[in-house]
C-alpha positions in Angstrom: 26.6 92.3 168.2 24.6 90.4 170.8 20.9 91.4 171.2 20.5 90.2 174.8 19.2 92.1 177.8 21.9 91.8 180.4 22.3 93.3 183.8 25.6 93.1 185.7 25.7 93.8 189.4 28.4 93.6 192.0 27.3 92.7 195.5 29.1 93.1 198.8 31.9 90.6 199.1 33.0 91.4 195.5 31.0 88.6 194.1 29.7 89.1 190.6 26.1 88.3 189.8 24.7 88.0 186.2 21.1 87.9 185.2 19.8 87.7 181.7 16.3 87.7 180.1 17.5 85.5 177.3 20.1 82.8 176.9 23.6 83.9 176.0 26.1 82.3 173.6 29.7 82.0 172.9 30.0 85.5 171.4 28.6 87.0 174.6 31.2 85.2 176.8 34.1 86.0 174.5 33.1 89.7 174.6 32.5 89.5 178.4 35.9 88.0 179.1 37.6 90.3 176.6 36.6 93.3 178.9 39.0 92.0 181.6 42.1 94.1 181.5 45.5 92.4 181.3 46.3 93.6 184.9 42.9 92.3 186.2 43.5 88.9 184.6 47.1 88.7 185.9 45.7 89.4 189.4 43.0 86.8 189.1 45.5 84.2 187.9 48.2 85.1 190.4 49.6 82.1 192.3 47.3 81.7 195.3 45.9 78.6 196.9 42.7 80.4 198.1 39.6 78.5 197.2 37.4 80.9 199.2 34.0 79.7 200.2 34.3 76.8 197.7 37.0 75.1 199.8 34.9 72.5 201.6 32.9 71.7 198.4 36.0 71.1 196.4 37.7 69.0 199.1 34.7 66.9 199.6 33.6 66.3 196.0 36.6 66.5 193.7 38.8 63.4 193.6 42.5 63.9 194.3 43.6 61.2 191.9 42.9 61.6 188.2 42.1 64.5 185.9 39.4 67.1 186.8 37.8 69.0 183.9 36.5 72.5 184.4 34.0 72.7 181.6 33.4 76.2 180.2 36.3 77.5 182.4 36.3 81.1 180.9 39.5 82.8 182.2 40.5 79.6 184.0 40.4 81.0 187.6 39.4 77.6 189.1 41.8 75.7 186.8 44.6 77.8 188.3 43.6 77.6 191.9 42.7 73.9 191.8 46.0 73.1 190.2 47.9 75.1 192.8 46.0 73.0 195.5 47.2 69.7 194.1 44.5 68.7 191.7 45.4 67.8 188.1 43.0 70.1 186.3 42.2 70.9 182.6 40.1 73.8 181.5 37.9 73.7 178.4 36.0 76.6 176.8 34.7 77.7 173.4 36.3 81.1 173.8 39.7 80.5 172.3 41.0 84.0 172.6 40.1 84.0 176.3 42.0 80.8 176.8 45.0 82.3 174.9 45.1 85.3 177.1 45.1 83.2 180.2 47.7 80.9 178.8 50.0 83.8 178.1 49.8 84.8 181.8 49.9 81.2 183.1 51.7 78.9 180.6 51.6 76.1 183.1 47.8 75.7 182.9 46.3 73.0 180.6 43.6 74.8 178.6 41.7 73.3 175.6 39.4 75.0 173.2 36.3 72.9 172.9 32.6 72.4 173.4 30.9 70.7 176.4 28.5 69.0 174.0 31.4 67.2 172.2 34.3 66.8 174.7 37.7 65.9 173.2 38.3 63.2 175.8 38.0 59.4 175.7 35.2 57.6 177.4 35.6 57.2 181.2 38.9 59.2 181.2 38.2 61.9 183.8 38.0 61.6 187.5 35.8 64.7 188.0 33.8 67.3 186.1 33.3 70.8 187.4 31.0 73.1 185.6 30.0 76.3 187.5 27.2 78.4 186.0 27.0 76.6 182.6 24.2 74.0 182.5 21.5 76.6 182.8 22.4 78.0 179.4 21.1 75.0 177.5 17.7 75.9 176.2 17.1 72.3 174.9 17.6 71.1 178.5 20.2 69.3 180.5 20.1 66.0 178.7 22.8 66.6 176.0 25.5 68.2 178.2 24.9 65.7 181.1 25.1 62.8 178.7 28.5 64.0 177.4 29.6 64.6 181.0 28.6 61.1 182.0 30.5 59.7 178.9 33.8 61.1 179.9 33.6 60.4 183.7 35.1 57.3 185.2 32.5 54.9 186.5 
């Protein structure tokens, strides 16, 4: 059981916003992703090339050659869509059951259970690092996750 105050809210445009009064951990996210029904997850991971309003950002900043890591990928939505748009993408998350559910629906996705503070990749082995809505959860500051990010990125 997680003792965190959480407020979920859906805005127009079907974008989900999340506010918390305290940091949330792995258990919270595993429970949160576990609420997604099989049909909802199947729909989210359906073959589509839509990148929505992120299109220009991804095209400008993510290299086309080499591997892109989505760190703390959750249900692997962006791993799926980036892969369908020609990027070689790997998803990493601590929530193993969440990754397993996504993998059952999309066995073609490369998903790895792991921690952004101890990435299972060699030094300078990744072309890009995508982490949407993750860094703000580190109460000790950005130093440790950014140091690990820097370690695995190509120079």
